[in-house]
C-alpha positions as a Python dict, from the first residue, in 0.01 Angstrom:
ca = {
    (1, 'M'): (0, 0, 0),
    (2, 'N'): (-129, -261, -239),
    (3, 'T'): (-482, -313, -363),
    (4, 'I'): (-669, -629, -449),
    (5, 'K'): (-995, -643, -650),
    (6, 'C'): (-1237, -918, -577),
    (7, 'P'): (-1313, -1105, -892),
    (8, 'N'): (-1670, -1171, -781),
    (9, 'C'): (-1796, -837, -643),
    (10, 'G'): (-1542, -609, -799),
    (11, 'K'): (-1465, -443, -465),
    (12, 'V'): (-1112, -322, -418),
    (13, 'F'): (-932, -386, -98),
    (14, 'S'): (-623, -212, 28),
    (15, 'I'): (-375, -428, 208),
    (16, 'D'): (-35, -361, 342),
    (17, 'E'): (276, -491, 186),
    (18, 'S'): (326, -786, 420),
    (19, 'T'): (-34, -895, 402),
    (20, 'Y'): (-25, -865, 31),
    (21, 'D'): (282, -1082, 8),
    (22, 'S'): (126, -1336, 240),
    (23, 'L'): (-193, -1341, 46),
    (24, 'L'): (-10, -1359, -282),
    (25, 'K'): (189, -1652, -163),
    (26, 'S'): (-123, -1825, -48),
    (27, 'V'): (-294, -1766, -380),
    (28, 'R'): (9, -1872, -569),
    (29, 'N'): (44, -2184, -371),
    (30, 'D'): (-315, -2288, -424),
    (31, 'E'): (-297, -2214, -793),
    (32, 'F'): (28, -2374, -825),
    (33, 'N'): (-88, -2683, -648),
    (34, 'K'): (-400, -2695, -858),
    (35, 'E'): (-196, -2646, -1168),
    (36, 'I'): (42, -2910, -1058),
    (37, 'S'): (-239, -3150, -980),
    (38, 'H'): (-404, -3073, -1307),
    (39, 'R'): (-86, -3119, -1499),
    (40, 'E'): (-10, -3436, -1312),
    (41, 'E'): (-341, -3578, -1411),
    (42, 'E'): (-290, -3468, -1768),
    (43, 'Y'): (60, -3614, -1761),
    (44, 'K'): (-77, -3938, -1621),
    (45, 'K'): (-345, -3944, -1887),
    (46, 'D'): (-90, -3860, -2156),
    (47, 'K'): (147, -4113, -2013),
    (48, 'E'): (-121, -4382, -2004),
    (49, 'T'): (-230, -4286, -2353),
    (50, 'S'): (130, -4292, -2472),
    (51, 'L'): (195, -4616, -2295),
    (52, 'E'): (-117, -4765, -2447),
    (53, 'L'): (-18, -4642, -2788),
    (54, 'L'): (336, -4764, -2735),
    (55, 'R'): (208, -5096, -2606),
    (56, 'N'): (-21, -5132, -2903),
    (57, 'K'): (261, -5033, -3133),
    (58, 'L'): (496, -5272, -2968),
    (59, 'E'): (241, -5547, -2980),
    (60, 'Q'): (181, -5470, -3344),
    (61, 'E'): (550, -5459, -3419),
    (62, 'S'): (606, -5771, -3213),
    (63, 'S'): (325, -5944, -3394),
    (64, 'N'): (468, -5836, -3725),
    (65, 'L'): (817, -5940, -3620),
    (66, 'I'): (694, -6277, -3499),
    (67, 'H'): (505, -6323, -3819),
    (68, 'D'): (813, -6232, -4019),
    (69, 'K'): (1028, -6462, -3812),
    (70, 'E'): (777, -6739, -3851),
    (71, 'L'): (779, -6685, -4225),
    (72, 'E'): (1158, -6682, -4223),
    (73, 'I'): (1170, -6991, -4002),
    (74, 'N'): (922, -7170, -4227),
    (75, 'K'): (1131, -7070, -4524),
    (76, 'L'): (1443, -7199, -4353),
    (77, 'K'): (1260, -7520, -4260),
    (78, 'D'): (1158, -7566, -4620),
    (79, 'E'): (1513, -7505, -4731),
    (80, 'L'): (1647, -7746, -4466),
    (81, 'D'): (1390, -8006, -4564),
    (82, 'N'): (1494, -7973, -4924),
    (83, 'K'): (1862, -7995, -4835),
    (84, 'D'): (1789, -8287, -4605),
    (85, 'K'): (1606, -8468, -4882),
    (86, 'L'): (1885, -8399, -5126),
    (87, 'L'): (2149, -8508, -4872),
    (88, 'K'): (1947, -8811, -4780),
    (89, 'N'): (1907, -8905, -5144),
    (90, 'E'): (2277, -8847, -5201),
    (91, 'L'): (2369, -9050, -4893),
    (92, 'E'): (2133, -9327, -4991),
    (93, 'S'): (2285, -9335, -5336),
    (94, 'T'): (2640, -9332, -5197),
    (95, 'Y'): (2547, -9590, -4932),
    (96, 'K'): (2393, -9817, -5192),
    (97, 'D'): (2707, -9792, -5405),
    (98, 'T'): (2927, -9859, -5103),
    (99, 'I'): (2709, -10150, -4995),
    (100, 'N'): (2719, -10292, -5344),
    (101, 'K'): (3098, -10257, -5355),
    (102, 'K'): (3126, -10412, -5008),
    (103, 'N'): (2899, -10697, -5107),
    (104, 'L'): (3105, -10758, -5421),
    (105, 'Y'): (3427, -10745, -5216),
    (106, 'I'): (3277, -10978, -4955),
    (107, 'K'): (3169, -11221, -5224),
    (108, 'E'): (3516, -11205, -5374),
    (109, 'L'): (3673, -11267, -5032),
    (110, 'E'): (3431, -11552, -4966),
    (111, 'S'): (3524, -11703, -5300),
    (112, 'K'): (3897, -11672, -5222),
    (113, 'L'): (3837, -11806, -4872),
    (114, 'E'): (3651, -12102, -5010),
    (115, 'L'): (3937, -12171, -5251),
    (116, 'N'): (4190, -12133, -4968),
    (117, 'N'): (3984, -12363, -4749),
    (118, 'K'): (3978, -12622, -5024),
    (119, 'E'): (4352, -12587, -5077),
    (120, 'N'): (4415, -12602, -4702),
    (121, 'E'): (4190, -12903, -4674),
    (122, 'L'): (4378, -13073, -4955),
    (123, 'N'): (4712, -12982, -4794),
    (124, 'I'): (4589, -13097, -4454),
    (125, 'N'): (4465, -13424, -4597),
    (126, 'K'): (4794, -13465, -4780),
    (127, 'A'): (4991, -13385, -4464),
    (128, 'I'): (4772, -13618, -4260),
    (129, 'S'): (4825, -13890, -4518),
    (130, 'L'): (5202, -13836, -4507),
    (131, 'K'): (5199, -13830, -4128),
    (132, 'D'): (4986, -14146, -4121),
    (133, 'N'): (5237, -14312, -4352),
    (134, 'E'): (5525, -14192, -4134),
    (135, 'I'): (5346, -14304, -3819),
    (136, 'S'): (5272, -14640, -3977),
    (137, 'K'): (5634, -14667, -4086),
    (138, 'L'): (5758, -14564, -3742),
    (139, 'K'): (5521, -14810, -3577),
    (140, 'T'): (5656, -15083, -3803),
    (141, 'E'): (6015, -14982, -3725),
    (142, 'L'): (5929, -14958, -3356),
    (143, 'E'): (5771, -15299, -3361),
    (144, 'T'): (6070, -15437, -3547),
    (145, 'S'): (6311, -15266, -3303),
    (146, 'K'): (6104, -15394, -3014),
    (147, 'N'): (6118, -15748, -3149),
    (148, 'V'): (6492, -15715, -3208),
    (149, 'Y'): (6537, -15573, -2859),
    (150, 'L'): (6329, -15850, -2705),
    (151, 'E'): (6526, -16107, -2904),
    (152, 'N'): (6856, -15949, -2796),
    (153, 'E'): (6734, -15928, -2440),
    (154, 'K'): (6636, -16292, -2455),
    (155, 'N'): (6972, -16387, -2601),
    (156, 'I'): (7159, -16178, -2344),
    (157, 'K'): (6951, -16327, -2065),
    (158, 'E'): (7016, -16677, -2192),
    (159, 'S'): (7384, -16593, -2230),
    (160, 'Y'): (7406, -16466, -1873),
    (161, 'E'): (7212, -16762, -1747),
    (162, 'D'): (7458, -16989, -1926),
    (163, 'K'): (7746, -16789, -1778),
    (164, 'L'): (7592, -16814, -1432),
    (165, 'K'): (7552, -17184, -1482),
    (166, 'D'): (7915, -17204, -1587),
    (167, 'K'): (8017, -16998, -1283),
    (168, 'D'): (7816, -17228, -1057),
    (169, 'E'): (7990, -17524, -1211),
    (170, 'Q'): (8328, -17351, -1170),
    (171, 'I'): (8251, -17275, -806),
    (172, 'S'): (8158, -17634, -744),
    (173, 'Y'): (8470, -17740, -928),
    (174, 'Y'): (8695, -17516, -720),
    (175, 'R'): (8535, -17632, -400),
    (176, 'D'): (8607, -17988, -500),
    (177, 'L'): (8952, -17885, -618),
    (178, 'K'): (9031, -17723, -285),
    (179, 'A'): (8931, -18034, -97),
    (180, 'K'): (9188, -18256, -269),
    (181, 'D'): (9485, -18379, -65),
    (182, 'S'): (9782, -18412, -296),
    (183, 'T'): (9978, -18092, -370),
    (184, 'K'): (10105, -18235, -696),
    (185, 'M'): (9759, -18344, -800),
    (186, 'I'): (9616, -18001, -717),
    (187, 'G'): (9884, -17829, -923),
    (188, 'E'): (9828, -18060, -1216),
    (189, 'D'): (9451, -18008, -1191),
    (190, 'L'): (9494, -17630, -1195),
    (191, 'E'): (9703, -17645, -1512),
    (192, 'R'): (9460, -17889, -1672),
    (193, 'H'): (9167, -17672, -1567),
    (194, 'C'): (9317, -17358, -1724),
    (195, 'S'): (9405, -17550, -2040),
    (196, 'D'): (9052, -17693, -2062),
    (197, 'Q'): (8898, -17351, -2007),
    (198, 'Y'): (9104, -17201, -2286),
    (199, 'N'): (9027, -17487, -2527),
    (200, 'I'): (8655, -17470, -2455),
    (201, 'I'): (8601, -17093, -2445),
    (202, 'L'): (8880, -16909, -2628),
    (203, 'R'): (9039, -17143, -2881),
    (204, 'P'): (8728, -17145, -3109),
    (205, 'V'): (8723, -16764, -3096),
    (206, 'F'): (9091, -16670, -3128),
    (207, 'K'): (9172, -16842, -3457),
    (208, 'N'): (9521, -16695, -3495),
    (209, 'A'): (9621, -16739, -3131),
    (210, 'Y'): (9879, -16981, -2988),
    (211, 'F'): (9838, -17136, -2640),
    (212, 'D'): (10041, -17428, -2518),
    (213, 'K'): (10273, -17547, -2242),
    (214, 'D'): (10620, -17397, -2222),
    (215, 'N'): (10845, -17694, -2295),
    (216, 'D'): (11156, -17495, -2385),
    (217, 'I'): (11416, -17552, -2110),
    (218, 'K'): (11721, -17427, -2302),
    (219, 'T'): (11765, -17142, -2056),
    (220, 'G'): (11737, -17369, -1754),
    (221, 'S'): (11384, -17271, -1649),
    (222, 'K'): (11040, -17252, -1801),
    (223, 'G'): (10692, -17133, -1727),
    (224, 'D'): (10373, -17334, -1748),
    (225, 'F'): (10192, -17186, -2051),
    (226, 'I'): (10258, -16926, -2320),
    (227, 'F'): (9982, -16735, -2500),
    (228, 'R'): (10053, -16545, -2823),
    (229, 'D'): (9814, -16387, -3071),
    (230, 'Y'): (9872, -16253, -3423),
    (231, 'D'): (9696, -16012, -3655),
    (232, 'S'): (9579, -16095, -4008),
    (233, 'D'): (9927, -16014, -4141),
    (234, 'G'): (10091, -16261, -3905),
    (235, 'N'): (10235, -15994, -3675),
    (236, 'E'): (10238, -16077, -3306),
    (237, 'F'): (10058, -15810, -3105),
    (238, 'V'): (10032, -15975, -2760),
    (239, 'S'): (10214, -16244, -2561),
    (240, 'I'): (10165, -16372, -2205),
    (241, 'M'): (10374, -16603, -1988),
    (242, 'F'): (10156, -16802, -1742),
    (243, 'E'): (10267, -16968, -1420),
    (244, 'M'): (10017, -17181, -1215),
    (245, 'K'): (10080, -17220, -841),
    (246, 'N'): (9879, -17405, -578),
    (247, 'Q'): (9933, -17596, -257),
    (248, 'N'): (9730, -17811, -27),
    (249, 'D'): (9599, -17652, 293),
    (250, 'T'): (9776, -17928, 488),
    (251, 'T'): (10118, -17858, 332),
    (252, 'A'): (10370, -17781, 602),
    (253, 'T'): (10566, -17518, 405),
    (254, 'K'): (10345, -17232, 298),
    (255, 'H'): (10470, -17041, -5),
    (256, 'K'): (10384, -16682, -88),
    (257, 'N'): (10306, -16540, -427),
    (258, 'E'): (10607, -16308, -409),
    (259, 'D'): (10833, -16615, -394),
    (260, 'F'): (10764, -16675, -765),
    (261, 'F'): (10771, -16320, -906),
    (262, 'K'): (11141, -16311, -987),
    (263, 'E'): (11146, -16649, -1163),
    (264, 'L'): (10829, -16564, -1357),
    (265, 'D'): (10974, -16232, -1476),
    (266, 'K'): (11292, -16412, -1581),
    (267, 'D'): (11089, -16667, -1783),
    (268, 'R'): (10890, -16385, -1941),
    (269, 'Q'): (11203, -16207, -2062),
    (270, 'E'): (11378, -16523, -2180),
    (271, 'K'): (11073, -16628, -2385),
    (272, 'N'): (11021, -16273, -2518),
    (273, 'C'): (10673, -16234, -2368),
    (274, 'E'): (10520, -15890, -2306),
    (275, 'Y'): (10310, -15983, -2001),
    (276, 'A'): (10349, -16223, -1709),
    (277, 'V'): (10054, -16370, -1515),
    (278, 'L'): (10071, -16580, -1200),
    (279, 'V'): (9758, -16795, -1161),
    (280, 'S'): (9769, -16863, -791),
    (281, 'M'): (9569, -17031, -517),
    (282, 'L'): (9832, -16942, -257),
    (283, 'E'): (9766, -16712, 39),
    (284, 'T'): (9396, -16790, 46),
    (285, 'D'): (9340, -16553, 339),
    (286, 'S'): (9499, -16251, 168),
    (287, 'D'): (9256, -15965, 108),
    (288, 'L'): (9489, -15827, -157),
    (289, 'Y'): (9496, -16134, -379),
    (290, 'N'): (9134, -16218, -308),
    (291, 'S'): (9031, -15875, -439),
    (292, 'G'): (9062, -15990, -803),
    (293, 'I'): (9324, -15902, -1062),
    (294, 'V'): (9627, -15765, -877),
    (295, 'D'): (9875, -15548, -1067),
    (296, 'V'): (10227, -15605, -930),
    (297, 'S'): (10403, -15405, -1201),
    (298, 'Y'): (10545, -15183, -926),
    (299, 'K'): (10783, -15476, -860),
    (300, 'Y'): (10809, -15640, -1203),
    (301, 'P'): (10687, -15481, -1526),
    (302, 'K'): (10355, -15594, -1675),
    (303, 'M'): (10300, -15865, -1415),
    (304, 'Y'): (9963, -15965, -1267),
    (305, 'V'): (9847, -16211, -1001),
    (306, 'I'): (9501, -16366, -1039),
    (307, 'R'): (9282, -16635, -896),
    (308, 'P'): (9186, -16920, -1134),
    (309, 'Q'): (8838, -16776, -1201),
    (310, 'F'): (9005, -16478, -1372),
    (311, 'F'): (9213, -16685, -1613),
    (312, 'I'): (8981, -16634, -1914),
    (313, 'P'): (8903, -16266, -1831),
    (314, 'I'): (9273, -16171, -1797),
    (315, 'I'): (9350, -16314, -2143),
    (316, 'T'): (9052, -16133, -2293),
    (317, 'L'): (9140, -15811, -2115),
    (318, 'I'): (9508, -15804, -2215),
    (319, 'R'): (9433, -15919, -2570),
    (320, 'N'): (9162, -15652, -2623),
    (321, 'I'): (9390, -15379, -2493),
    (322, 'S'): (9674, -15494, -2718),
    (323, 'L'): (9444, -15539, -3017),
    (324, 'N'): (9299, -15191, -2976),
    (325, 'S'): (9647, -15052, -2936),
    (326, 'L'): (9779, -15226, -3248),
    (327, 'N'): (9639, -14977, -3500),
    (328, 'Y'): (9733, -14689, -3273),
    (329, 'K'): (10089, -14816, -3256),
    (330, 'K'): (10108, -14829, -3634),
    (331, 'E'): (9974, -14476, -3661),
    (332, 'L'): (10209, -14365, -3385),
    (333, 'E'): (10504, -14502, -3576),
    (334, 'L'): (10390, -14310, -3881),
    (335, 'M'): (10351, -13994, -3678),
    (336, 'K'): (10693, -14040, -3518),
    (337, 'E'): (10847, -14068, -3861),
    (338, 'Q'): (10687, -13733, -3944),
    (339, 'N'): (10834, -13578, -3628),
    (340, 'I'): (10493, -13511, -3469),
    (341, 'D'): (10450, -13467, -3096),
    (342, 'I'): (10252, -13766, -2967),
    (343, 'T'): (10304, -13719, -2595),
    (344, 'H'): (9934, -13661, -2519),
    (345, 'F'): (9834, -13946, -2747),
    (346, 'E'): (10046, -14197, -2554),
    (347, 'E'): (9922, -14053, -2227),
    (348, 'N'): (9564, -14111, -2342),
    (349, 'I'): (9646, -14474, -2420),
    (350, 'E'): (9807, -14524, -2081),
    (351, 'E'): (9517, -14348, -1911),
    (352, 'F'): (9275, -14574, -2096),
    (353, 'K'): (9470, -14882, -1988),
    (354, 'T'): (9474, -14763, -1628),
    (355, 'N'): (9101, -14685, -1625),
    (356, 'F'): (9023, -15013, -1798),
    (357, 'S'): (9231, -15205, -1545),
    (358, 'R'): (9055, -15024, -1260),
    (359, 'N'): (8714, -15121, -1398),
    (360, 'Y'): (8828, -15476, -1437),
    (361, 'N'): (8958, -15480, -1080),
    (362, 'L'): (8614, -15366, -966),
    (363, 'A'): (8463, -15657, -1154),
    (364, 'S'): (8713, -15903, -1010),
    (365, 'T'): (8622, -15792, -658),
    (366, 'K'): (8274, -15928, -711),
    (367, 'F'): (8414, -16268, -812),
    (368, 'T'): (8632, -16278, -503),
    (369, 'K'): (8339, -16194, -279),
    (370, 'A'): (8148, -16477, -445),
    (371, 'I'): (8426, -16727, -367),
    (372, 'E'): (8448, -16608, -5),
    (373, 'E'): (8072, -16641, 40),
    (374, 'I'): (8076, -16995, -99),
    (375, 'D'): (8357, -17088, 138),
    (376, 'K'): (8147, -16955, 427),
    (377, 'T'): (7812, -17118, 350),
    (378, 'I'): (7621, -17275, 61),
    (379, 'S'): (7307, -17089, 172),
    (380, 'N'): (7451, -16762, 38),
    (381, 'L'): (7454, -16895, -319),
    (382, 'Q'): (7190, -16647, -430),
    (383, 'K'): (7403, -16355, -313),
    (384, 'V'): (7695, -16507, -500),
    (385, 'K'): (7489, -16516, -816),
    (386, 'E'): (7395, -16150, -771),
    (387, 'D'): (7762, -16063, -732),
    (388, 'L'): (7840, -16261, -1045),
    (389, 'L'): (7567, -16075, -1235),
    (390, 'S'): (7709, -15744, -1118),
    (391, 'S'): (8055, -15860, -1219),
    (392, 'S'): (7930, -15958, -1562),
    (393, 'R'): (7788, -15611, -1609),
    (394, 'N'): (8119, -15456, -1513),
    (395, 'L'): (8299, -15691, -1752),
    (396, 'R'): (8058, -15590, -2027),
    (397, 'L'): (8116, -15221, -1949),
    (398, 'A'): (8490, -15276, -1956),
    (399, 'N'): (8467, -15461, -2285),
    (400, 'D'): (8239, -15185, -2425),
    (401, 'K'): (8496, -14926, -2327),
    (402, 'A'): (8762, -15123, -2509),
    (403, 'D'): (8540, -15151, -2818),
    (404, 'D'): (8444, -14785, -2794),
    (405, 'L'): (8803, -14660, -2790),
    (406, 'T'): (8853, -14445, -3103),
    (407, 'I'): (9114, -14213, -3251),
    (408, 'K'): (8869, -13927, -3205),
    (409, 'K'): (8847, -13979, -2829),
    (410, 'L'): (9221, -14027, -2788),
    (411, 'T'): (9297, -13707, -2980),
    (412, 'K'): (9034, -13504, -2795),
    (413, 'N'): (9286, -13296, -2598),
    (414, 'N'): (9562, -13296, -2861),
    (415, 'P'): (9490, -13047, -3142),
    (416, 'T'): (9819, -13136, -3317),
    (417, 'M'): (9727, -13503, -3338),
    (418, 'K'): (9371, -13426, -3448),
    (419, 'E'): (9492, -13196, -3727),
    (420, 'M'): (9747, -13451, -3851),
    (421, 'F'): (9491, -13735, -3850),
    (422, 'D'): (9242, -13516, -4039),
    (423, 'N'): (9511, -13436, -4298),
    (424, 'L'): (9606, -13803, -4316),
    (425, 'H'): (9243, -13903, -4382),
    (426, 'K'): (9211, -13627, -4646),
    (427, 'D'): (9529, -13754, -4819),
    (428, 'N'): (9394, -14110, -4811),
    (429, 'N'): (9059, -13996, -4957),
    (430, 'Q'): (9235, -13799, -5232),
    (431, 'T'): (9453, -14103, -5311),
    (432, 'H'): (9146, -14325, -5342),
}
């Protein structure tokens, strides 16, 4: 049994074990709860007091820290301001020095530039002056050339007009000649016409040439005329036997040009002539013989058949070819003596002769067309003149080709000849 004394009245109570335990638990619980509550309150108060103290402390420390930081920041600002001022002063000083140096350099460059500009201006003015002088000189030369060209053009035009006039007169002459009745008279007129043409046109030009009737009948036959020409040393370089043949349209027996080839070739050989030319008005309807200068060398060597209007051109053509070949022949003889191969050189000469003859044949075609047109109608005279102009141009081209023939062109495809001519010229220069 357990006893419990009342704290108020002091009375003692007896209680059994279970009741005692129950009561004790109850008392303990109440006390414990009160103690807990009390302690909780104290803890809260202590906690609030501690928190307040801590908060105050923290605020104080924070305030002190902020103050310190502010002092430190202000100190750093002062230091930065000082450094900034020093750097700024240093930069300003450096910048001023750099600016001064740049200004001096710029002034120096401006001075040099000004000098260069003056020099360039002087050079430009000098160049302009030279160019102006050159331009003035060229203008003067151009004007002079233009005047010379215009004068040459005028002379050429007058020359062609004179030639056209001569051709018109020849055409009229041949028309009148064709209308004559007597075969003998026509033949005599053809010979006289050719002789007159030579005396008027060629005799004043070819000072060393011989042209006259063939009066030598020792061999039993003769031609009509013989033409020979000589160089300045008196060496003959061309010879032509001429035969003139014509017949009246009313003649009963009509001859052909071929009927006279054999006799003409015989006369050529007997009189030691290089070329033979038949001046013929036979076979008036033949397209072959009306085409111009006809080469019949396939039958007899170096023989041609022409109409009377080609009498002067054939002499000029053959003479120019022979004259141009004269120096080449001399050089060829020299080269042959030196045992040099001249095959290509001779081929070039022959090719030139062939091409020249072809050009001349083209020119002669125009003359033939002119004669045919005149026979058809007088109203086509203008076309005839145009053909004659075209023919004159071809004749000029042919003559230019003859004048333009040079050793350089003939030796173009023959290295051996070119080398030998170069050596020959060098030897001649060294000799001089």
